[in-house]
Structures are given as C-alpha cells and as structure tokens.
C-alpha positions in Angstrom: -13.4 -20.7 28.5 -10.0 -19.0 28.6 -10.2 -18.6 32.4 -11.3 -22.2 32.9 -8.4 -23.4 30.6 -5.9 -21.3 32.5 -7.2 -22.3 36.0 -7.3 -26.0 35.0 -3.7 -25.8 33.6 -2.5 -23.9 36.7 -4.1 -26.5 39.0 -2.8 -29.5 37.0 0.7 -28.2 36.3 1.0 -26.5 39.6 0.1 -29.8 41.4 2.6 -31.7 39.2 5.2 -29.1 39.8 4.6 -29.3 43.6 4.9 -33.0 43.5 8.0 -32.7 41.4 9.7 -30.3 43.8 8.8 -32.4 46.8 10.1 -35.6 45.2 13.3 -33.8 44.4 13.5 -32.7 47.9 13.1 -36.2 49.2 15.7 -37.4 46.7 18.3 -34.8 47.7 17.7 -35.4 51.4 18.1 -39.2 51.0 21.2 -38.6 49.0 22.6 -36.3 51.8 21.7 -38.9 54.4 23.5 -41.6 52.4 26.5 -39.3 52.0 26.6 -38.5 55.7 26.0 -42.1 56.8 28.8 -43.4 54.4 31.2 -40.7 55.7 30.3 -41.5 59.3 30.7 -45.1 58.9 34.1 -44.5 57.2 35.4 -42.4 60.0 34.0 -44.7 62.7 36.6 -47.4 62.2 39.5 -45.1 62.2 38.2 -43.2 65.3 37.7 -46.4 67.2 41.2 -47.5 66.5 42.7 -44.1 67.5 40.8 -44.1 70.7 41.9 -47.7 71.5 45.5 -46.6 70.8 44.9 -43.4 72.6 45.8 -41.3 69.5 43.1 -38.7 69.8 45.5 -36.2 68.2 45.3 -38.3 65.1 41.5 -38.1 65.1 41.7 -34.3 65.4 44.2 -34.1 62.7 42.1 -36.2 60.5 39.1 -34.1 61.2 41.0 -31.0 60.3 42.0 -32.5 57.0 38.5 -33.5 56.3 37.2 -30.0 57.0 40.0 -28.8 54.7 38.7 -31.0 52.0 35.0 -30.4 52.6 34.3 -27.3 54.6 30.6 -28.2 54.8 31.4 -31.2 57.1 32.1 -30.9 60.9 33.3 -33.9 62.9 33.0 -34.2 66.7 33.9 -37.0 69.2 32.2 -37.4 72.5 33.1 -39.6 75.4 30.6 -42.1 76.8 29.3 -39.4 79.3 28.5 -37.0 76.3 31.4 -34.6 76.9 33.2 -33.4 73.7 36.6 -34.9 73.2 37.4 -33.8 69.7 36.0 -30.5 68.3 38.4 -29.1 65.7 36.5 -26.0 65.0 35.0 -25.6 68.4 31.5 -26.5 69.4 28.7 -25.1 67.2 26.3 -22.3 68.2 23.9 -22.7 71.1 20.8 -23.9 69.3 22.8 -26.5 67.1 24.9 -27.5 70.1 21.9 -28.4 72.2 20.4 -30.5 69.3 23.7 -32.2 68.8 24.2 -33.0 72.4 20.7 -34.3 72.7 21.3 -36.6 69.7 24.6 -37.9 71.1 22.9 -38.7 74.4 20.2 -40.6 72.6 22.7 -42.7 70.7 24.8 -43.2 73.8 21.7 -44.6 75.6 20.5 -46.8 72.8 23.7 -47.7 71.0 22.1 -47.2 67.6 23.2 -44.8 64.8 20.7 -42.0 64.3 20.3 -39.0 62.0 18.3 -35.9 62.5 17.5 -32.7 60.5 17.9 -29.4 62.3 15.8 -27.4 62.8 12.8 -29.7 62.2 10.9 -26.8 60.3 12.9 -25.5 57.4 16.0 -27.8 58.0 19.5 -26.1 57.6 21.7 -29.0 58.6 21.7 -32.7 58.9 23.1 -34.4 62.0 24.5 -38.0 62.4 25.5 -39.7 65.5 27.0 -43.3 65.7 28.4 -45.2 68.6 32.1 -45.9 69.0 32.7 -49.5 70.4 35.7 -51.4 71.6 36.6 -54.9 70.3 34.7 -56.3 73.3 31.6 -54.2 72.4 32.2 -51.7 75.2 31.2 -48.1 74.6 34.1 -45.8 73.7 32.1 -42.7 72.9 30.0 -41.2 70.1 31.1 -39.9 66.8 29.0 -37.1 65.4 29.0 -35.6 61.9 27.1 -32.4 60.8 26.6 -31.2 57.3 24.8 -28.1 56.1 21.9 -28.3 53.6 22.5 -25.1 51.8 23.3 -26.7 48.5 20.2 -28.9 48.8 18.0 -25.8 49.5 19.6 -24.0 46.5 19.0 -26.9 44.3 15.3 -27.1 45.5 14.9 -23.3 45.0 16.2 -23.6 41.5 13.9 -26.5 40.7 10.9 -24.7 42.2 11.8 -21.6 40.1 12.0 -23.7 36.9 8.7 -25.3 37.7 7.0 -21.9 38.4 8.4 -20.5 35.2 7.1 -23.5 33.2 3.7 -23.3 34.8 3.4 -19.6 34.4 4.6 -19.8 30.7 1.9 -22.5 30.0 -0.9 -20.6 31.7 0.1 -17.4 29.7 0.3 -19.3 26.5 -3.0 -21.1 27.2 -4.7 -17.8 28.0 -3.5 -16.3 24.8 -4.4 -19.3 22.7 -7.8 -19.5 24.4 -8.5 -15.9 23.8 -7.5 -16.2 20.1 -9.5 -19.3 19.5 -12.4 -18.0 21.6 -12.6 -14.8 19.7 -12.5 -16.4 16.3 -14.6 -19.6 17.0 -16.9 -18.5 19.9 -17.1 -14.8 20.6 -17.8 -13.8 17.0 -20.4 -16.4 16.3 -22.1 -15.9 19.7 -22.2 -12.2 19.1 -23.9 -12.6 15.8 -26.3 -15.1 17.4 -27.1 -12.6 20.3 -27.7 -9.8 17.8 -30.0 -12.0 15.8 -32.0 -12.9 18.9 -32.3 -9.3 19.8 -33.6 -8.4 16.4 -36.2 -11.1 16.8 -37.1 -9.8 20.3 -37.6 -6.4 18.7 -39.9 -7.8 16.0 -37.5 -8.0 13.1 -37.6 -11.5 11.5 -35.9 -10.6 8.2 -32.1 -11.4 8.4 -30.9 -15.0 8.8 -27.5 -16.0 10.5 -24.6 -17.2 8.3 -24.2 -21.1 8.3 -20.5 -21.4 7.4 -18.8 -24.5 8.9 -19.9 -27.6 10.7 -19.2 -27.0 14.4 -21.8 -26.6 17.2 -22.2 -22.9 16.9 -23.2 -23.3 13.2 -25.7 -26.0 14.2 -27.2 -23.6 16.7 -27.4 -20.8 13.9 -28.9 -23.4 11.6 -31.7 -24.2 14.2 -32.1 -20.4 14.9 -32.7 -19.8 11.2 -35.3 -22.7 11.0 -37.0 -21.0 14.1 -36.9 -17.7 12.2 -38.6 -19.2 9.2 -41.3 -20.8 11.4 -41.8 -17.5 13.2 -42.3 -15.7 9.9 -44.7 -18.2 8.7 -46.5 -18.1 12.1 -46.6 -14.2 11.9 -48.0 -14.3 8.4 -50.7 -16.8 9.5 -51.5 -14.8 12.6 -51.8 -11.7 10.4 -54.2 -13.6 8.1 -56.2 -14.9 11.1 -56.3 -11.4 12.6 -57.6 -9.9 9.4 -60.2 -12.6 9.2 -61.3 -11.9 12.7 -61.5 -8.3 12.0 -63.7 -8.9 9.0 -65.9 -11.2 11.1 -66.1 -8.7 13.9 -67.1 -6.0 11.5 -69.8 -8.2 10.1 -71.0 -9.0 13.6 -71.0 -5.4 14.5 -73.1 -4.5 11.4 -75.5 -7.4 12.3 -75.6 -6.3 15.9 -76.4 -2.8 14.9 -79.2 -4.0 12.6 -80.5 -6.2 15.4 -80.4 -3.2 17.8 -82.1 -1.0 15.4 -84.8 -3.6 14.8 -85.3 -4.2 18.5 -85.4 -0.4 19.2 -87.7 0.2 16.4 -90.1 -2.5 17.6 -89.9 -1.3 21.1 -90.5 2.4 20.1 -93.4 1.3 17.9 -94.9 -0.7 20.8 -94.4 2.1 23.4 -95.7 4.8 21.2 -98.3 2.7 19.5 -100.5 2.2 22.6 -100.7 6.0 23.4 -101.4 6.7 19.6 -104.3 4.2 19.6 -105.7 5.9 22.7 -105.2 9.3 21.2 -107.0 8.1 17.9 -109.9 6.6 20.0 -110.4 9.6 22.1 -110.2 12.0 19.1 -112.9 10.0 17.3 -115.0 10.1 20.5 -114.5 13.9 20.7 -115.8 14.1 17.1 -118.8 12.2 17.8 -119.7 13.9 21.2 -118.6 17.5 20.5 -122.0 18.7 22.1 -121.0 17.2 25.6 -118.6 19.6 27.4 -117.9 17.2 30.3 -117.1 14.2 28.0 -115.0 16.6 25.8 -113.0 17.8 28.8 -112.4 14.3 30.1 -111.3 13.1 26.7 -109.0 16.2 26.3 -107.3 15.4 29.6 -106.6 11.8 28.4 -105.3 13.3 25.1 -103.0 15.6 27.0 -101.7 12.8 29.3 -101.0 10.4 26.5 -99.3 13.1 24.5 -97.1 13.9 27.5 -96.2 10.1 27.7 -95.2 10.0 24.1 -93.2 13.1 24.6 -91.5 11.6 27.7 -90.7 8.4 25.8 -89.1 10.4 23.0 -87.1 12.6 25.4 -85.7 9.7 27.2 -84.7 7.9 24.0 -83.0 11.0 22.9 -81.3 11.3 26.3 -80.1 7.7 25.9 -78.7 8.0 22.5 -77.5 11.6 22.5 -73.8 12.2 23.4 -73.6 15.9 24.2 -70.4 16.9 26.1 -70.8 17.1 29.8 -70.4 20.6 31.4 -68.9 20.1 34.8 -69.2 22.5 37.6 -68.0 22.7 41.1 -71.1 21.9 43.2 -72.2 20.4 46.4 -73.9 17.0 46.0 -76.3 17.2 49.0 -77.7 20.5 47.6 -78.4 19.0 44.2 -80.2 16.1 45.8 -82.2 18.3 48.1 -83.4 20.4 45.2 -84.6 17.2 43.4 -86.4 16.0 46.5 -88.2 19.3 46.8 -89.5 18.9 43.2 -90.8 15.4 44.0 -92.3 16.2 47.4 -95.8 16.7 45.9 -95.5 13.3 44.0 -94.5 11.6 47.3 -97.4 13.1 49.2 -99.9 12.1 46.5 -98.6 8.5 46.8 -98.8 8.8 50.6 -95.1 8.0 50.9 -92.4 9.6 53.2 -89.6 11.1 51.3 -86.5 12.3 53.2 -82.8 13.1 52.9 -80.7 11.6 55.6 -78.4 13.9 57.7 -74.8 13.8 56.6 -71.8 16.1 55.7 -71.3 18.2 52.6 -69.9 16.5 49.6 -68.1 18.6 46.9 -67.4 17.4 43.5 -67.1 18.4 39.8 -70.1 17.2 37.7 -72.7 18.3 35.2 -75.6 19.7 37.4 -78.3 18.9 35.0 -77.2 15.4 34.3 -76.7 14.8 38.1 -80.2 16.0 38.7 -81.4 13.6 36.0 -79.7 10.6 37.8 -81.4 11.5 41.2 -84.7 12.3 39.6 -84.9 8.9 37.8 -83.8 6.9 40.9 -86.3 8.6 43.3 -89.1 8.4 40.8 -88.5 4.6 40.4 -88.5 4.3 44.2 -91.8 6.2 44.5 -93.3 4.0 41.8 -92.1 0.8 43.6 -93.3 2.0 47.1 -96.6 1.2 48.8 -99.0 3.4 50.7 -97.4 4.4 54.1 -93.9 3.4 52.9 -90.6 5.2 53.0 -88.1 6.4 50.5 -84.8 7.5 52.0 -81.7 9.1 50.2 -78.3 9.1 51.8 -75.3 11.2 50.7 -71.9 9.9 52.1 -68.2 10.0 51.4 -65.5 7.4 51.9 -62.0 6.7 50.5 -62.0 9.5 48.0 -65.5 8.7 46.7 -69.1 10.1 47.2 -72.1 7.9 47.3 -75.8 8.7 46.7 -78.0 5.8 47.8 -81.7 5.7 47.2 -83.6 3.1 49.2 -87.3 2.0 49.4 -89.3 -0.6 51.2 -91.5 -1.4 48.3 -92.0 -4.5 46.2 -88.4 -5.3 45.4 -87.2 -7.2 42.4 -86.6 -10.9 41.6 -83.2 -11.9 40.5 -84.2 -12.2 37.0 -85.6 -8.6 36.9 -82.6 -7.2 38.8 -80.2 -8.8 36.2 -82.0 -6.7 33.4 -82.7 -3.6 35.4 -80.4 -1.4 33.3 -81.4 -2.9 30.0 -82.9 -0.2 27.7 -86.6 -0.5 27.1 -87.0 -3.2 29.7 -89.8 -2.4 32.2 -92.2 -4.1 34.6 -94.5 -1.1 34.7 -95.5 -0.7 31.2 -99.2 -0.6 32.1 -98.5 2.3 34.4 -96.5 4.3 31.8 -92.9 2.9 32.5 -90.7 3.2 29.5 -87.7 1.1 30.6 -85.3 3.9 29.7 -84.7 5.7 33.2 -82.1 3.3 34.6 -80.3 3.1 31.2 -80.0 6.9 31.2 -78.8 6.8 34.8 -76.0 4.2 33.9 -74.8 6.2 30.9 -74.6 9.5 32.9 -72.8 7.8 35.8 -70.3 6.1 33.4 -69.5 9.4 31.8 -68.7 10.9 35.2 -66.2 8.0 36.0 -68.6 6.5 38.6 -70.5 3.2 39.2 -74.1 2.3 39.9 -75.1 -0.9 41.8 -78.4 -2.3 42.9 -79.3 -4.6 45.8 -83.0 -5.8 46.1 -85.0 -8.4 47.9 -88.3 -9.4 46.4 -91.0 -8.1 48.7 -88.6 -6.1 50.9 -87.5 -3.2 48.7 -84.5 -2.1 46.7 -81.4 0.1 47.1 -79.6 1.8 44.2 -76.1 3.2 45.0 -74.3 5.7 42.7 -70.5 6.2 43.5 -68.9 9.2 42.1 -65.2 10.4 42.4 -64.5 13.3 44.6 -63.3 16.7 43.2 -59.7 15.7 43.9 -59.7 12.4 42.1 -62.1 13.3 39.2 
C-alpha cells in the first residue's frame, strides 16, 4: 500500500511537474520572442533611416550603446547580398555565424521577418532577422538580432528543481504516512489474523480474534471468529459421530465374531460329524462281528482312515488359526519345491498323473521352510485331486522384477467363476465327499500374506487351473 501510494504520487505529481516546467519553458520562450521581436521592430525604423541617409556609423554607434545597456543582445546589419555591414563586436563563432547567415539569406529571399532558436536541440540563443526596406519597398538589407537564453535556462532549471523537491517531499511524506497508517491499521490486524489462521491450521480452535473498531479488517476478524465457532461445533459433532461409529464398529465386530464362531462351529461339527458317525457304525459292527477276522480288518482300516481324516481336519484348523512367528531361513526355492514333489510322487503315480518340475534358474529367498513346504504341498495336492487319469501337473519356479513365482498348473476339471470367487474361503470345498476340508487354500493365503507375497488363481471350467504364488526376493524381503 505504501509503495503503491508513493508510486501513484510520483506519477501524478511528476507528470504535473513535467507539464508545469514545459509550460514555464513555453511561456519564457514566448516572452523572449516577443522581447526580441519588439527590439528588432524598434531598431528597424532607425536602421532603415540611417541606411537611406548613409549614416551607418550612427547604426554602429547605436548598436554599441545597446550592447552597453544589455550585454546579452547583439545587433548585425547585412546588405541585400547577405554580407555583414554592421557588426560592432565582430561576427559570432563559426556555428552561430553559419546559422545566422542562413537565416539572413532566408529573410532576404522571402522578405518576411523570422525567428529561430539555436541550436535546435538544447537552444542557447534566439535569432531574429527582419528585412530593411526603402520608402519604395526596395530591399536595403537585413537587420539581425541575437539574444542568449541563459537566463531562461536558469529559470527553467530553478523551476525544475523546485518541482523535483516538491515531488520528492510529497513522496517521502506519503511513504512515512503510509507506513505509519499501514502498521497501525493494516499490518498489526493482518498479523493477528494470519496468526489465528495458522493456529486453526495446526488444529487449535481456542482463541478468537479481537473485534475492536468498525473497519474492514474488523469485519474480516468477526467473520473469522464466526468460522472458528462453526469449526469448533463441527469438530465436536465429528467427535461425537466418530465415537458413535466406533461403538457401532465394536458392536459389529462382536457380532461378526459371534457369526464366525457359529459358522466355524457348524462347519467343524459337519466336517467331523460324518467321520464320527462312520467310526461309530464300524465300531458297532466290530463288536457284533468280532469272530470274523477279515471283516474286523476291513472295518479297522476304515476306522484308521476316518480317524486320520478327523486329525487332518483339526490340524488344518489349527494351522489356519494359529499365529506362530515365522522362522525365516536363507533357502533355495527350487530345492524346496523339488523336495515336496518327491514326497507326492507316489500319490501322482497312484492317480496316474504326470507330475514334473519345469526347468529354470535357482531362486534364493528368506522364508520359513516348513510353511513354504506347506504352501507347495497344498497347491500340488489340490492339482492332483482336480486332475484326471493321464493328465499332467506342472510346477514352474521363475524370477522377475525382484520377485519369485511358484506356479502350479493342471489340466483337470477347472473351476466355475462362482467357485473361483470362493476358492480361498475357509471351509469351502467342492470335494467334501472325497475328504476335502476347504482349509488348504485358506492356509496357503495366510502363509503367503505373512511372507509379503500374493497368490492368484486363473481357471477355465473343463480346462484346468493355475495357482501362482509370488514372493519377494531375498534383497526386497
């Protein structure tokens, strides 16, 4: 504001001062022109009479007297051909003489009185030339008068200095006044307003701004205080809503846990109930047929198989729910996969499936070896269960962009989109009649998540499935 006021004052008063100096210059120049013209016209009559009477000595004497009275004025008389006839103090310097002779020649040619400033830029003298005529109107010569403009320039310089001093004083006073007013009426209130905004930005909604006065800054402070009160009310309302949401979330979590416990209990009861009924029936049959060794042996095998199934269900439930800390080791991924495939080779041959590990480079990472074997074991067993006689199960181990991938692919029955969407859901299975528990893929996802990896499935119904586990390398893990 101070700078704007100062610049505006400088432009306005500076422009006015410039106009004033130029007007003063025009007035002084016009005054000098009138003075020189009056002097020339006054001398013209006497010089014409002296020339007619052939008394040029009188003209020269009059010129000397005039120069004695006013040393700033020089008078010259030229004949009709432009040659100097009277020059009391001698002809002027070369540059001025050339200008004077040219002006005299122009007047002798046109017969008109003319004035001229010399030089054109930054004039220092004013020249006047007027024709001298006889009573019959014949040319007798030319009268020339020159007058310096030093006094005019000095007056203009003094005027310009006074204007500059006035403008400078105004600008200085305007700046001081603007600074004083701005500090008391603008800078202070704006500083308080800025500090209040900073406190609001940092979360402090406590202190309001003072509302003393009735200017625009106070109106802004009043609106700021209204906003502050609205923000406090909004924060309190948001806190109440957040607390209500937390209470609702806690209630939902409790309800969800109860639902999960109920679903898990129902699923466990269903999964374990069928084997227990088989066990109960076979045990009663054994009690009734204790004297038949073959039947006893067959029923005993069924008891063992169903007991193992119950044990397997319980183990997988424990693996799904237990959160034991992982024990990571520096290991080679292809070696772990190869060990698991060796264990499952007999199962693959019994199902008449081809199980192989595709060629590839070594892949080192930091992982829990037991959990990693559990992941590969579950995926390969699922692939073997989904395959058909004469089918293939292939396992790839590859590395790309700082990640390792274990992919298990089969050409078996595949999955529908609905089944694929629920594939990792605990206790969901499509092979309940063949002993599936629906826990294997849930265990796989938990272990992979704990290792910072991902597991994805692509499947086409009737054309097989592909499960891909991506794990971070040793450097990025």
